[in-house]
N, C-alpha and C positions, 0 to 999 in steps of 0.2 A: 387569167393567168398572165395576159399580157401586161398588165400594171405591175404584177410581181417581177416580170422579167426587166421592165425599166427601172423598177426600184432596185434590183440586184445589180443592173449595170452601173447605177449611180452609187451604190453603197458597199459592193462587195468586190475586193481587189481582183479576184480571179475573172469575174464577168467584166469588170471595168477594163482589165487589160486586154481581153478578148475583143472587146467592143472598139478598142482603139484601133484595130485591124480594118476597120472600114464599114461602110453600110452593109455589105453582104454578111460581115460577122455579126453585126447587131441582128440582121433579120435571122440569122441562125440561131442566135441566143432565144430571141423571141419564139422561134419555132420549136425550140427544145421546150419551152415552159409552156406552150400551148398544147403540147402533146400530153401534158401531166394534167391529172385529176386535181382538183383542189382538195380533196380529201387525201389522195396519196401524198400530195406534197406536205400536207399538215402532219401525216403520220410519219413522213421522213424526218422532218425537222424535230418532232417530238422525241423520236428514237435518238437522234443525235444528242438532243439536249440532255435526255436521261440514262444515256449509255455510260457504263462504267469504263475507266481507263483500262487499257490493256497493255500499254507500252512495257510494263514489267514482265510481260509473257512472251514478248517477241523473241528472246533468245532460245525459246523452246521449239521454234520453227526449225525442222531440220530437211525439208524437201527443197529442191532447186527453187530460188527466188529471184525475180528479176524486179529491180525498183527502177522504174523509169519516170522521168520527170522533165518538164521544160526548163531551160535555164532562166525563163522570165517568170516562172510560177511561184508565187506567193508561199507556197508549200515547199520550195526547194530544201530549206534547212531540215524541215519535218521529215521528207524523204530520205535525206543523207542521215539523219539519226536512225531511221527504221534500217536503213542499209547497215550502219555500224552495229546495229543489235542483232542482226542475222547473221550468223557466221556463214561464210561461203556465198553470200548473196552477191548479185551483180548490181552494179549501178550504171545506168545510162543516163547522160544529161543531154537532151535533145536541144541543140541550138536554135535560136530564133523561135522558140516555142514557150507558151505559157501554161496555165493550169490545163488547157485543153490540148495537149500535145499532140494527141491523135487526130485533132483537126487543123491544128496549126501547121504541122509537118507530118502529114498522112503516110507519104512514102517512106520517110526515115523511121517514123514510129513503127508501121507495119514490117519493114526490113528487120528492126532490132528485134521485135517479138518473134518473127520467124527464125531469125537467126539463133535466138535463146531456145527456142522451142526445138528447132532441129539438132542443137548441141545436146539438150536434155535427152531427146529420144535416142540419140546415138549412144549416149553414156548408158542409158537404160538397157539397150540391145546388148551392149557389152557385158553387162551384169547378168543378164537373162541366160 
């Protein structure tokens, strides 16, 4: 899996961006891949390759939804699209973060998640 990690760093924008943060980021990526089993990783890629698009169903989501993304994430435009499709969703763009915003800006990411969950919980309490 280590070879897959280095291949990903060289060829996949989200991993390449994270790796630019330095040797500890590279070590973190390698660690993530080493924690995977080859079979599990293969099945995940197969599922991604064969799954049906669902973007035409995003508007059906009616629960509180937080779309959180790093400002350097290659998927930023995709997350903004998802946000526009889900009525009432909230969008948080985390500064100085890539695809791994939870690792790049852990405190900011966690604070945004907790703020969102606290607000949703308070709203739910008012309804009950």
